[in-house]
LORO-106724 format. One record per residue: residue in three letters; chain; residue number from 1; x, y, z of N, C-alpha, C, O in turn. Coordinates in steps of 0.1 Angstrom, whole numbers, plus 5000, padded with zeros to 4 digits. Layout:
<rec 'ALA' 'A' NUM <X Y Z> <X Y Z> <X Y Z> <X Y Z>> ...
END
This chain:
<rec 'MET' 'A' 1 <3186 6416 2016> <3179 6424 2006> <3185 6437 2003> <3187 6442 1992>> <rec 'VAL' 'A' 2 <3189 6443 2014> <3196 6456 2013> <3209 6454 2006> <3213 6463 1997>> <rec 'PHE' 'A' 3 <3216 6443 2009> <3229 6441 2002> <3227 6439 1987> <3234 6444 1979>> <rec 'GLU' 'A' 4 <3216 6431 1983> <3213 6428 1969> <3210 6441 1962> <3214 6443 1950>> <rec 'ALA' 'A' 5 <3202 6450 1968> <3198 6463 1962> <3211 6471 1960> <3213 6478 1949>> <rec 'SER' 'A' 6 <3219 6472 1970> <3231 6480 1969> <3240 6474 1958> <3247 6482 1951>> <rec 'ARG' 'A' 7 <3241 6461 1957> <3249 6455 1946> <3244 6459 1932> <3252 6461 1923>> <rec 'LYS' 'A' 8 <3230 6459 1931> <3224 6463 1918> <3228 6477 1914> <3231 6480 1903>> <rec 'TYR' 'A' 9 <3227 6486 1924> <3230 6500 1922> <3245 6502 1918> <3248 6510 1910>> <rec 'ALA' 'A' 10 <3253 6494 1924> <3268 6495 1922> <3271 6490 1907> <3279 6496 1900>> <rec 'VAL' 'A' 11 <3264 6480 1903> <3266 6475 1889> <3261 6485 1879> <3267 6488 1869>> <rec 'LEU' 'A' 12 <3249 6491 1882> <3243 6501 1873> <3253 6513 1872> <3255 6519 1862>> <rec 'PHE' 'A' 13 <3258 6518 1884> <3268 6529 1884> <3280 6526 1876> <3285 6535 1868>> <rec 'LEU' 'A' 14 <3285 6514 1877> <3297 6510 1869> <3294 6510 1854> <3303 6515 1847>> <rec 'PHE' 'A' 15 <3282 6505 1850> <3279 6505 1836> <3278 6520 1831> <3283 6522 1820>> <rec 'LEU' 'A' 16 <3272 6529 1838> <3270 6543 1834> <3284 6549 1833> <3286 6557 1824>> <rec 'ALA' 'A' 17 <3293 6546 1842> <3306 6552 1842> <3314 6547 1830> <3323 6554 1825>> <rec 'MET' 'A' 18 <3311 6535 1825> <3318 6529 1813> <3313 6534 1800> <3320 6533 1790>> <rec 'LEU' 'A' 19 <3301 6541 1800> <3296 6545 1787> <3305 6554 1779> <3306 6552 1767>> <rec 'PRO' 'A' 20 <3311 6565 1785> <3320 6573 1777> <3331 6566 1770> <3334 6569 1759>> <rec 'ALA' 'A' 21 <3337 6556 1778> <3348 6548 1772> <3343 6540 1760> <3350 6538 1750>> <rec 'MET' 'A' 22 <3330 6534 1762> <3325 6526 1752> <3322 6534 1739> <3321 6528 1728>> <rec 'ALA' 'A' 23 <3319 6547 1741> <3315 6555 1730> <3327 6562 1723> <3325 6570 1714>> <rec 'CYS' 'A' 24 <3339 6559 1727> <3351 6566 1722> <3352 6564 1707> <3355 6573 1700>> <rec 'ARG' 'A' 25 <3350 6552 1703> <3351 6549 1688> <3337 6550 1682> <3330 6541 1682>> <rec 'SER' 'A' 26 <3335 6562 1677> <3321 6565 1672> <3318 6557 1660> <3326 6555 1651>> <rec 'THR' 'A' 27 <3305 6554 1659> <3300 6547 1647> <3291 6556 1639> <3284 6552 1630>> <rec 'ALA' 'A' 28 <3291 6569 1642> <3283 6579 1635> <3287 6580 1620> <3298 6577 1617>> <rec 'PRO' 'A' 29 <3277 6583 1611> <3280 6584 1597> <3291 6594 1594> <3293 6604 1601>> <rec 'PHE' 'A' 30 <3299 6592 1584> <3310 6601 1580> <3312 6601 1565> <3307 6592 1558>> <rec 'VAL' 'A' 31 <3319 6611 1560> <3323 6611 1546> <3338 6612 1545> <3344 6620 1552>> <rec 'TRP' 'A' 32 <3343 6603 1536> <3358 6604 1534> <3361 6618 1528> <3354 6622 1519>> <rec 'MET' 'A' 33 <3372 6624 1533> <3375 6637 1528> <3377 6638 1513> <3374 6648 1506>> <rec 'ASP' 'A' 34 <3383 6627 1507> <3385 6627 1493> <3372 6627 1485> <3372 6630 1473>> <rec 'GLU' 'A' 35 <3361 6623 1491> <3348 6621 1484> <3339 6633 1487> <3328 6634 1481>> <rec 'TRP' 'A' 36 <3343 6642 1496> <3334 6653 1500> <3333 6663 1489> <3343 6666 1482>> <rec 'SER' 'A' 37 <3321 6668 1487> <3319 6678 1476> <3320 6693 1481> <3318 6702 1473>> <rec 'GLY' 'A' 38 <3323 6694 1494> <3324 6708 1499> <3337 6715 1494> <3345 6709 1488>> <rec 'ARG' 'A' 39 <3339 6727 1498> <3350 6735 1493> <3362 6733 1501> <3361 6732 1514>> <rec 'PHE' 'A' 40 <3374 6732 1495> <3387 6731 1502> <3395 6743 1498> <3395 6747 1487>> <rec 'ALA' 'A' 41 <3400 6750 1508> <3409 6761 1506> <3424 6757 1507> <3427 6750 1517>> <rec 'GLU' 'A' 42 <3431 6760 1497> <3446 6756 1498> <3453 6764 1509> <3451 6776 1511>> <rec 'ILE' 'A' 43 <3461 6756 1516> <3469 6763 1527> <3479 6771 1520> <3487 6767 1511>> <rec 'GLY' 'A' 44 <3481 6784 1525> <3490 6793 1519> <3497 6801 1530> <3494 6800 1541>> <rec 'PRO' 'A' 45 <3505 6811 1526> <3511 6820 1535> <3501 6828 1543> <3491 6832 1537>> <rec 'VAL' 'A' 46 <3503 6829 1556> <3494 6837 1564> <3500 6850 1569> <3493 6859 1573>> <rec 'ASP' 'A' 47 <3513 6851 1569> <3520 6862 1575> <3521 6874 1565> <3521 6886 1570>> <rec 'SER' 'A' 48 <3520 6871 1552> <3522 6882 1543> <3510 6887 1537> <3510 6898 1530>> <rec 'THR' 'A' 49 <3498 6881 1539> <3486 6886 1533> <3476 6890 1544> <3476 6885 1555>> <rec 'ILE' 'A' 50 <3467 6898 1540> <3456 6903 1549> <3444 6894 1548> <3440 6889 1538>> <rec 'GLY' 'A' 51 <3439 6890 1560> <3428 6881 1561> <3415 6887 1567> <3416 6898 1573>> <rec 'ILE' 'A' 52 <3404 6880 1565> <3392 6885 1571> <3393 6886 1586> <3397 6876 1592>> <rec 'GLY' 'A' 53 <3388 6897 1592> <3388 6898 1606> <3401 6905 1611> <3402 6909 1623>> <rec 'ASP' 'A' 54 <3411 6907 1602> <3423 6914 1607> <3420 6929 1609> <3411 6935 1603>> <rec 'THR' 'A' 55 <3427 6935 1618> <3426 6949 1621> <3438 6956 1615> <3449 6953 1617>> <rec 'LEU' 'A' 56 <3435 6966 1606> <3445 6973 1599> <3446 6988 1603> <3437 6994 1607>> <rec 'SER' 'A' 57 <3459 6993 1603> <3461 7007 1605> <3465 7013 1592> <3476 7010 1586>> <rec 'VAL' 'A' 58 <3456 7022 1587> <3459 7028 1574> <3462 7043 1576> <3454 7051 1581>> <rec 'ARG' 'A' 59 <3475 7046 1574> <3480 7059 1577> <3483 7067 1564> <3491 7062 1556>> <rec 'VAL' 'A' 60 <3477 7078 1563> <3480 7087 1551> <3489 7099 1556> <3484 7106 1565>> <rec 'TRP' 'A' 61 <3501 7100 1551> <3510 7110 1556> <3505 7124 1555> <3500 7129 1545>> <rec 'ASN' 'A' 62 <3505 7130 1567> <3501 7144 1568> <3486 7146 1566> <3481 7157 1563>> <rec 'GLN' 'A' 63 <3478 7135 1567> <3464 7136 1565> <3457 7127 1576> <3451 7117 1573>> <rec 'GLU' 'A' 64 <3457 7132 1588> <3451 7124 1599> <3436 7122 1598> <3431 7112 1602>> <rec 'ALA' 'A' 65 <3429 7132 1591> <3415 7130 1590> <3411 7119 1580> <3400 7113 1581>> <rec 'VAL' 'A' 66 <3421 7115 1572> <3418 7104 1562> <3424 7091 1568> <3420 7080 1563>> <rec 'SER' 'A' 67 <3433 7092 1577> <3439 7079 1583> <3429 7073 1592> <3420 7079 1597>> <rec 'SER' 'A' 68 <3430 7059 1593> <3420 7052 1601> <3425 7038 1605> <3435 7033 1600>> <rec 'ARG' 'A' 69 <3418 7033 1615> <3421 7019 1620> <3408 7011 1617> <3397 7014 1623>> <rec 'VAL' 'A' 70 <3409 7001 1609> <3397 6994 1604> <3399 6979 1605> <3410 6974 1605>> <rec 'LYS' 'A' 71 <3387 6972 1605> <3387 6957 1605> <3382 6953 1592> <3373 6958 1586>> <rec 'VAL' 'A' 72 <3389 6942 1587> <3385 6936 1574> <3372 6929 1576> <3371 6920 1584>> <rec 'ARG' 'A' 73 <3362 6932 1568> <3349 6926 1569> <3348 6912 1563> <3358 6908 1557>> <rec 'VAL' 'A' 74 <3337 6905 1565> <3336 6891 1560> <3336 6891 1545> <3339 6880 1539>> <rec 'ASP' 'A' 75 <3333 6902 1538> <3334 6902 1524> <3348 6906 1519> <3350 6908 1507>> <rec 'GLY' 'A' 76 <3357 6907 1528> <3371 6910 1525> <3374 6925 1522> <3385 6928 1518>> <rec 'LYS' 'A' 77 <3365 6934 1525> <3366 6948 1522> <3368 6956 1535> <3364 6952 1546>> <rec 'ILE' 'A' 78 <3373 6968 1533> <3374 6978 1544> <3368 6991 1539> <3368 6994 1527>> <rec 'ALA' 'A' 79 <3363 6999 1548> <3357 7012 1544> <3366 7023 1549> <3370 7024 1561>> <rec 'LEU' 'A' 80 <3370 7032 1539> <3379 7043 1542> <3373 7056 1539> <3364 7057 1530>> <rec 'PRO' 'A' 81 <3377 7067 1546> <3372 7080 1542> <3375 7084 1528> <3386 7080 1523>> <rec 'LEU' 'A' 82 <3367 7091 1521> <3368 7096 1507> <3367 7085 1497> <3359 7087 1487>> <rec 'VAL' 'A' 83 <3373 7074 1498> <3373 7064 1488> <3363 7053 1490> <3360 7046 1480>> <rec 'GLY' 'A' 84 <3357 7052 1502> <3347 7042 1504> <3353 7028 1506> <3363 7026 1511>> <rec 'ASP' 'A' 85 <3345 7017 1501> <3350 7003 1502> <3361 7000 1493> <3362 7004 1481>> <rec 'VAL' 'A' 86 <3371 6993 1499> <3383 6989 1492> <3385 6974 1495> <3385 6970 1506>> <rec 'ASP' 'A' 87 <3388 6966 1484> <3391 6952 1486> <3405 6951 1493> <3415 6956 1488>> <rec 'ALA' 'A' 88 <3405 6943 1504> <3417 6942 1512> <3421 6927 1514> <3433 6924 1514>> <rec 'GLY' 'A' 89 <3412 6918 1515> <3415 6904 1518> <3423 6898 1508> <3421 6899 1496>> <rec 'GLY' 'A' 90 <3434 6891 1512> <3442 6884 1503> <3454 6892 1497> <3462 6886 1490>> <rec 'LYS' 'A' 91 <3454 6905 1500> <3465 6913 1495> <3476 6915 1506> <3473 6914 1518>> <rec 'ARG' 'A' 92 <3488 6918 1501> <3498 6922 1510> <3497 6937 1514> <3491 6945 1507>> <rec 'PRO' 'A' 93 <3501 6940 1526> <3499 6954 1531> <3505 6965 1521> <3498 6975 1519>> <rec 'GLU' 'A' 94 <3516 6962 1516> <3522 6972 1507> <3514 6973 1494> <3513 6984 1487>> <rec 'GLU' 'A' 95 <3508 6962 1489> <3500 6962 1477> <3487 6970 1480> <3483 6978 1471>> <rec 'LEU' 'A' 96 <3481 6968 1492> <3469 6976 1495> <3472 6990 1496> <3464 6999 1492>> <rec 'ALA' 'A' 97 <3484 6994 1502> <3488 7008 1503> <3489 7015 1490> <3484 7026 1488>> <rec 'LYS' 'A' 98 <3495 7008 1480> <3496 7013 1466> <3482 7016 1460> <3479 7026 1454>> <rec 'GLN' 'A' 99 <3473 7006 1463> <3459 7007 1457> <3452 7019 1463> <3445 7027 1456>> <rec 'ILE' 'A' 100 <3454 7021 1476> <3447 7033 1483> <3453 7046 1478> <3446 7056 1477>> <rec 'GLU' 'A' 101 <3466 7046 1476> <3473 7058 1470> <3467 7062 1457> <3464 7074 1454>> <rec 'THR' 'A' 102 <3464 7052 1448> <3458 7055 1435> <3444 7060 1437> <3441 7070 1430>> <rec 'LEU' 'A' 103 <3437 7055 1446> <3423 7060 1448> <3423 7074 1454> <3415 7082 1450>> <rec 'LEU' 'A' 104 <3432 7077 1463> <3433 7090 1470> <3438 7101 1460> <3436 7112 1463>> <rec 'ALA' 'A' 105 <3445 7096 1450> <3451 7106 1440> <3440 7115 1434> <3443 7125 1428>> <rec 'LYS' 'A' 106 <3428 7110 1434> <3417 7118 1428> <3413 7130 1437> <3406 7139 1433>> <rec 'PHE' 'A' 107 <3418 7129 1450> <3414 7139 1460> <3425 7147 1465> <3423 7158 1471>> <rec 'MET' 'A' 108 <3438 7143 1464> <3449 7150 1469> <3461 7147 1461> <3462 7138 1452>> <rec 'VAL' 'A' 109 <3472 7156 1463> <3484 7155 1455> <3493 7145 1461> <3497 7146 1473>> <rec 'THR' 'A' 110 <3498 7136 1453> <3508 7125 1457> <3506 7120 1471> <3515 7123 1480>> <rec 'PRO' 'A' 111 <3495 7114 1474> <3493 7108 1487> <3503 7097 1490> <3507 7089 1482>> <rec 'SER' 'A' 112 <3507 7096 1503> <3517 7086 1507> <3510 7077 1518> <3506 7083 1529>> <rec 'VAL' 'A' 113 <3508 7065 1515> <3500 7056 1524> <3509 7044 1529> <3516 7038 1522>> <rec 'THR' 'A' 114 <3507 7041 1542> <3513 7029 1548> <3502 7021 1554> <3492 7026 1560>> <rec 'VAL' 'A' 115 <3502 7008 1553> <3493 6999 1559> <3500 6989 1567> <3509 6982 1563>> <rec 'ASN' 'A' 116 <3495 6988 1580> <3501 6978 1589> <3490 6969 1595> <3479 6974 1597>> <rec 'VAL' 'A' 117 <3493 6956 1597> <3483 6947 1603> <3485 6948 1618> <3495 6943 1623>> <rec 'ASP' 'A' 118 <3476 6955 1625> <3477 6956 1639> <3473 6944 1647> <3480 6940 1657>> <rec 'GLU' 'A' 119 <3463 6937 1643> <3458 6925 1649> <3454 6915 1639> <3447 6918 1629>> <rec 'VAL' 'A' 120 <3459 6903 1640> <3456 6892 1631> <3444 6884 1638> <3445 6879 1649>> <rec 'HIS' 'A' 121 <3434 6882 1630> <3422 6875 1635> <3426 6860 1636> <3432 6854 1627>> <rec 'THR' 'A' 122 <3423 6854 1648> <3426 6840 1650> <3413 6831 1648> <3402 6836 1650>> <rec 'THR' 'A' 123 <3415 6819 1645> <3405 6809 1644> <3405 6800 1656> <3416 6796 1661>> <rec 'THR' 'A' 124 <3393 6797 1662> <3393 6788 1674> <3387 6774 1669> <3377 6773 1664>> <rec 'VAL' 'A' 125 <3395 6764 1672> <3391 6750 1669> <3393 6742 1682> <3401 6745 1691>> <rec 'SER' 'A' 126 <3386 6731 1683> <3388 6721 1694> <3394 6709 1689> <3391 6704 1678>> <rec 'VAL' 'A' 127 <3404 6704 1697> <3410 6691 1693> <3408 6682 1705> <3412 6684 1716>> <rec 'ILE' 'A' 128 <3401 6670 1703> <3398 6661 1714> <3402 6647 1710> <3405 6644 1698>> <rec 'GLY' 'A' 129 <3401 6638 1720> <3404 6624 1717> <3418 6621 1721> <3423 6625 1731>> <rec 'GLU' 'A' 130 <3425 6613 1713> <3438 6607 1716> <3449 6617 1712> <3457 6614 1703>> <rec 'VAL' 'A' 131 <3450 6628 1719> <3460 6638 1718> <3465 6641 1732> <3458 6639 1742>> <rec 'THR' 'A' 132 <3478 6646 1733> <3484 6649 1746> <3477 6660 1754> <3475 6658 1766>> <rec 'ARG' 'A' 133 <3473 6670 1747> <3467 6682 1754> <3453 6685 1747> <3453 6695 1740>> <rec 'PRO' 'A' 134 <3443 6678 1749> <3430 6681 1743> <3425 6695 1748> <3427 6698 1759>> <rec 'GLY' 'A' 135 <3417 6702 1739> <3412 6714 1743> <3409 6723 1731> <3409 6719 1720>> <rec 'SER' 'A' 136 <3405 6736 1734> <3403 6746 1724> <3415 6754 1722> <3423 6757 1731>> <rec 'PHE' 'A' 137 <3418 6757 1709> <3431 6764 1706> <3428 6776 1696> <3419 6774 1687>> <rec 'ASN' 'A' 138 <3434 6787 1698> <3434 6798 1688> <3445 6795 1678> <3457 6795 1682>> <rec 'ILE' 'A' 139 <3442 6794 1666> <3452 6791 1655> <3451 6802 1645> <3442 6810 1644>> <rec 'ARG' 'A' 140 <3462 6803 1637> <3463 6812 1626> <3453 6809 1615> <3450 6797 1613>> <rec 'PRO' 'A' 141 <3448 6819 1608> <3439 6816 1597> <3446 6807 1587> <3459 6808 1585>> <rec 'ARG' 'A' 142 <3439 6799 1580> <3444 6790 1569> <3454 6779 1575> <3464 6775 1569>> <rec 'THR' 'A' 143 <3451 6775 1587> <3459 6764 1594> <3453 6751 1590> <3441 6749 1589>> <rec 'GLY' 'A' 144 <3462 6741 1588> <3458 6728 1584> <3457 6719 1596> <3459 6723 1607>> <rec 'ILE' 'A' 145 <3453 6706 1593> <3450 6697 1604> <3462 6693 1612> <3462 6692 1624>> <rec 'LEU' 'A' 146 <3474 6691 1605> <3486 6686 1612> <3491 6697 1622> <3495 6693 1633>> <rec 'GLU' 'A' 147 <3489 6709 1618> <3494 6720 1627> <3485 6720 1640> <3490 6723 1651>> <rec 'ALA' 'A' 148 <3472 6718 1638> <3463 6718 1649> <3466 6706 1658> <3465 6708 1671>> <rec 'ILE' 'A' 149 <3469 6695 1653> <3473 6683 1661> <3486 6686 1669> <3487 6683 1680>> <rec 'ALA' 'A' 150 <3495 6693 1662> <3508 6697 1669> <3505 6706 1681> <3511 6705 1691>> <rec 'ASN' 'A' 151 <3495 6716 1679> <3492 6725 1690> <3486 6717 1702> <3488 6722 1713>> <rec 'ALA' 'A' 152 <3480 6706 1699> <3475 6698 1710> <3485 6688 1715> <3481 6679 1723>> <rec 'GLY' 'A' 153 <3497 6689 1712> <3508 6681 1717> <3510 6668 1710> <3518 6660 1714>> <rec 'GLY' 'A' 154 <3504 6666 1698> <3506 6654 1691> <3497 6642 1696> <3490 6643 1706>> <rec 'PHE' 'A' 155 <3498 6631 1689> <3491 6619 1692> <3496 6612 1705> <3507 6613 1709>> <rec 'THR' 'A' 156 <3486 6605 1712> <3490 6597 1723> <3494 6583 1716> <3493 6581 1704>> <rec 'GLU' 'A' 157 <3499 6574 1725> <3503 6561 1720> <3491 6552 1715> <3493 6542 1709>> <rec 'PHE' 'A' 158 <3479 6557 1719> <3467 6549 1716> <3460 6554 1704> <3450 6548 1700>> <rec 'ALA' 'A' 159 <3465 6565 1698> <3458 6571 1686> <3458 6562 1674> <3468 6555 1671>> <rec 'SER' 'A' 160 <3447 6562 1667> <3446 6555 1654> <3450 6564 1643> <3446 6575 1642>> <rec 'ASP' 'A' 161 <3459 6559 1634> <3463 6567 1623> <3454 6568 1611> <3456 6575 1601>> <rec 'ASP' 'A' 162 <3442 6561 1612> <3433 6561 1601> <3419 6566 1606> <3409 6564 1598>> <rec 'ARG' 'A' 163 <3418 6570 1618> <3405 6575 1624> <3406 6589 1629> <3406 6592 1641>> <rec 'ILE' 'A' 164 <3408 6598 1619> <3409 6612 1622> <3397 6619 1616> <3394 6618 1604>> <rec 'PHE' 'A' 165 <3389 6626 1624> <3377 6632 1620> <3376 6647 1622> <3382 6652 1631>> <rec 'ILE' 'A' 166 <3369 6654 1613> <3366 6668 1614> <3351 6669 1615> <3344 6665 1606>> <rec 'LEU' 'A' 167 <3346 6676 1625> <3332 6679 1627> <3330 6693 1623> <3335 6702 1630>> <rec 'ARG' 'A' 168 <3323 6696 1612> <3321 6709 1608> <3306 6713 1608> <3298 6706 1603>> <rec 'ARG' 'A' 169 <3303 6724 1616> <3290 6728 1617> <3286 6737 1606> <3293 6739 1596>> <rec 'GLY' 'A' 170 <3274 6743 1607> <3269 6752 1597> <3255 6747 1592> <3248 6739 1598>> <rec 'ASP' 'A' 171 <3251 6753 1580> <3238 6749 1575> <3237 6735 1571> <3226 6728 1572>> <rec 'ARG' 'A' 172 <3248 6729 1567> <3249 6715 1564> <3260 6708 1571> <3271 6707 1566>> <rec 'PRO' 'A' 173 <3258 6705 1584> <3269 6699 1592> <3274 6686 1585> <3267 6679 1579>> <rec 'VAL' 'A' 174 <3287 6684 1587> <3293 6672 1581> <3304 6667 1590> <3311 6674 1597>> <rec 'ARG' 'A' 175 <3306 6653 1589> <3316 6647 1597> <3326 6640 1587> <3322 6631 1580>> <rec 'LEU' 'A' 176 <3338 6646 1586> <3348 6642 1576> <3358 6633 1582> <3362 6635 1593>> <rec 'ARG' 'A' 177 <3363 6623 1574> <3373 6614 1579> <3385 6614 1570> <3383 6615 1558>> <rec 'CYS' 'A' 178 <3397 6613 1576> <3409 6612 1568> <3419 6603 1576> <3416 6599 1587>> <rec 'THR' 'A' 179 <3430 6600 1570> <3440 6592 1576> <3453 6601 1577> <3455 6611 1571>> <rec 'TYR' 'A' 180 <3462 6596 1586> <3475 6603 1588> <3483 6603 1576> <3490 6612 1573>> <rec 'GLN' 'A' 181 <3482 6592 1568> <3490 6591 1556> <3485 6601 1546> <3494 6607 1539>> <rec 'SER' 'A' 182 <3472 6604 1545> <3467 6614 1536> <3471 6628 1540> <3473 6637 1531>> <rec 'LEU' 'A' 183 <3473 6630 1553> <3477 6643 1558> <3491 6646 1555> <3495 6658 1552>> <rec 'THR' 'A' 184 <3499 6636 1555> <3514 6638 1553> <3518 6635 1538> <3530 6636 1535>> <rec 'SER' 'A' 185 <3509 6633 1530> <3512 6630 1516> <3517 6642 1508> <3524 6641 1498>> <rec 'GLY' 'A' 186 <3513 6654 1513> <3517 6666 1506> <3507 6670 1495> <3508 6681 1489>> <rec 'THR' 'A' 187 <3498 6661 1491> <3489 6664 1480> <3475 6659 1484> <3474 6651 1493>> <rec 'GLY' 'A' 188 <3465 6664 1477> <3451 6659 1480> <3444 6667 1490> <3449 6676 1496>> <rec 'PRO' 'A' 189 <3430 6665 1491> <3422 6673 1500> <3426 6674 1514> <3426 6684 1520>> <rec 'ALA' 'A' 190 <3430 6662 1520> <3434 6662 1534> <3446 6671 1537> <3446 6678 1547>> <rec 'ALA' 'A' 191 <3456 6670 1528> <3468 6677 1530> <3466 6692 1529> <3474 6700 1535>> <rec 'SER' 'A' 192 <3456 6696 1521> <3454 6710 1519> <3442 6716 1526> <3438 6727 1524>> <rec 'PHE' 'A' 193 <3436 6708 1535> <3424 6712 1541> <3426 6723 1551> <3436 6722 1559>> <rec 'VAL' 'A' 194 <3418 6733 1551> <3419 6744 1560> <3408 6744 1571> <3396 6743 1567>> <rec 'LEU' 'A' 195 <3412 6745 1583> <3403 6745 1594> <3396 6758 1595> <3402 6769 1593>> <rec 'LEU' 'A' 196 <3383 6758 1598> <3375 6770 1600> <3371 6772 1615> <3372 6763 1623>> <rec 'ASP' 'A' 197 <3367 6784 1618> <3363 6787 1632> <3352 6778 1636> <3342 6777 1629>> <rec 'GLY' 'A' 198 <3354 6771 1648> <3343 6763 1653> <3345 6748 1649> <3337 6740 1654>> <rec 'ASP' 'A' 199 <3355 6745 1640> <3357 6731 1637> <3361 6723 1649> <3368 6728 1658>> <rec 'VAL' 'A' 200 <3357 6710 1650> <3362 6701 1660> <3370 6690 1654> <3365 6683 1645>> <rec 'LEU' 'A' 201 <3382 6688 1658> <3391 6677 1653> <3391 6666 1663> <3395 6668 1675>> <rec 'VAL' 'A' 202 <3387 6654 1659> <3386 6643 1668> <3396 6632 1664> <3396 6628 1652>> <rec 'ILE' 'A' 203 <3405 6628 1673> <3415 6618 1670> <3410 6605 1678> <3410 6606 1690>> <rec 'GLU' 'A' 204 <3407 6594 1671> <3402 6582 1679> <3414 6572 1680> <3412 6562 1686>> 
END
């Protein structure tokens, strides 16, 4: 009797241990990326433009009281002495410097401004499943799916090229599906999809 009970517990333990493997290929509802009505941001240069969350050093020559170190807010603006809020997101540092010079010209003679990006805000995403190095990664803003996969060491030999999923949280969570072919096509929603902070990339 003791032997039979031990055997039952062993079978139960083996079944529970197999559950994660059985659940690897999820059957949860998904939306094909091509059919999703959510917003897609085109992947673009990240080194030359200012992004949300970046920390900027704004120096006004010979005017330390007006110079400052500021972070770009979620609305894309920064707050500066004398001039108040200034749109910074999406602009090049030299472009923003010229704009600030124009605004400061109302208060001083021929202001000279330099803008430097001291810290670039990074986005944290998780890459799990059939990749070489699953885990959480800090990526550059406006990073696409292929670059995130590369950060995780690429696919394993068991990866499926048509079962790539993005889990996006928020007010309306969504599970998006795409294929490797759509990622490498160079056109379409998957190829231009931008990962956001907190996204989970699943390779099955």
